[in-house]
N, C-alpha and C positions, 0 to 999 in steps of 0.2 A: 504494500500500500504506500502510495506516494503522499508525502505531507506537503501542504502548501504553506510557504513561509510568507507572512505579511510584513512588509517593510513599514516601519513606523513613520518614516518620512513620507511614504506614499499615502498613508492614511491622513496624515496632517495636510498634505497637499490637496487631497481629494476633498476634505472638509472645508478648507479655505476656498477652494474653487466653488463648492456647493453654496457657501455663504455669499460669495460674490454674485453668482447666478440668481439666487433668491432675492438679494437686494436689488439687482437690476430689474427683475420682474416686478417687484413692488414699486419701484420708481417709474416703470413704464406705464403703470396704471394712471399716472397723473402727467404724462408727457403732453397731453392736450389740456391746456389751461381752460379751454372752453371759451376763450376770448373771441369776439368778433371785432369789437372796438378796442383799440390800444392807445397808449399815450402818443400824442401827436396827430391822431386821426381827427377828422371832423366829426362832431357829435351829431347823431341823427336828430331830426326835428320831430317832435311829437307833442300831443296835448293830452293831459289827464285832468280829471276833476277830483278834488280831494273830498273828504267827508263833510266839509263845511260848504260844499257846492261851489267852491272857487275853482275856476279853470286855470290850469298852469300850462302856458306855452313854453316848452323847453327846447333847447337851453335858453336861458334869459339873454336877450341881446344887450342889456344895459349893465348887468352885474354878473359876477361869477355864479355858477350853479353847482349845487351838490345834489347828486342823484343817488339814492340809496335803495337797492333792491333787496328784498327780504321775504321771509316767511315766518309767521309768528311761532311756528312749532320747531324752528331750527335753532338749536342751542347757540351756535356761533352768531346767528342774527340777534338773538336775545342779548348777547354780550355787546353787540354793536349799537343797539338802540340807545343806551345811556350816553355813549360817546357822541352820537349824532345829536341827541338832545342838548348836551352840554355845549357843543359847537353852535347849535341853533340859538341857545340862550345868549351866547356871546356875539354871534355874527348874523343873527336873524334879520337885521335891518340892511345889511350890506351884501348878503349872499342869498340867492334864491334856493331854498331847500325843498326837496320833495322826496318822500319815501314812497316806494311803489311795491305793493305786494306782488309776489311772483305768481301766485295762483291759488287764492283762498277766497272764501265767501266774505261778503261785506260784513256779515254779522260777526264772524270770528275776528276780523281785523278791528272792528269798532269796539268789541268787548276788550280786546287786548290793549288798545289805546287808552280806553277809559280806566281799566284796571291799573295801568302803570303811569297814567297821567302824562302821556307824551303830548307835546303841544306843537311840534313841527308838522307841516302839512303832509298828510299821508293819503295816498290814492289806491284804489282797487284796480287791479289789472287782471281781471278774471280769466282771460284767454291767453295770457302770457305774451301778448303781441309786442308790447314795448320792450319787455325783457329780451325777447328774441331778436331785437335790433342790436342789442349790445353783447349778448353772450348765448352760448348753447347750453351751458351747465354751470353749476356751483353758485352758492350764495353763502354769506352775504357778499354783495358787490357794491362798491362805492366808486362813483365817478365825479371828479371835480373838473369843471369846464369853465373856460373863459374865452370870450370872443369866438365861440363855437368850436374851439379846439380842446380836446381832452388833455388836461395837464397832469392828471393823476388818476390812477385806477388801482383798485385792490380787490382781493377776493378772500375766500375763507382761509387760505393758507397764510396770508399776510394781512390781517385785519387793520383797519384804520385805528390809530391810537389818537387820543386827544392831543398829545404833543405834536405829532405829525400834522394832523388836521389844523391845529392852531397855527403852526408855522406856515403851512400852505395858504390858508385863508387870509392870514395877516398879509402875506406878500401879494396875494392876488387882489386884495381890496385897496391897495395903495395906489 
């Protein structure tokens, strides 16, 4: 009977190669950022009506715009809401803010807004039409636009922080 001798260096090499392959496979699942609109692109024009029945023509021609796509049941979106609210509290007179639900019922969105006392304008986008102009997948997404050009965009992997938003909006409102 012939014995097979296993080389320890061969096993170590095989395990390292397996880890590299598995890591590459995991990274491949997010090689598509889902972006349609990127920094430097012209922002698509659209109109939405918020829950106070105010029509928003976006992006605003006279001042910077912050566009926030979300779903109320998305945990990353829930973390982004207070950041957007804080930015709205500071820049609401100088920046046109709009939050747009990706695909939820009006009742769900209104209940969430009331429960958390968010005051920035929020609109319902029941058929995902507006979101589809910007991206194919992943939320939350934030776009900051000035003069119809996207200056900043972020998604669920790299959410907008108050510090980053504050610096960007401060620069764009001067």
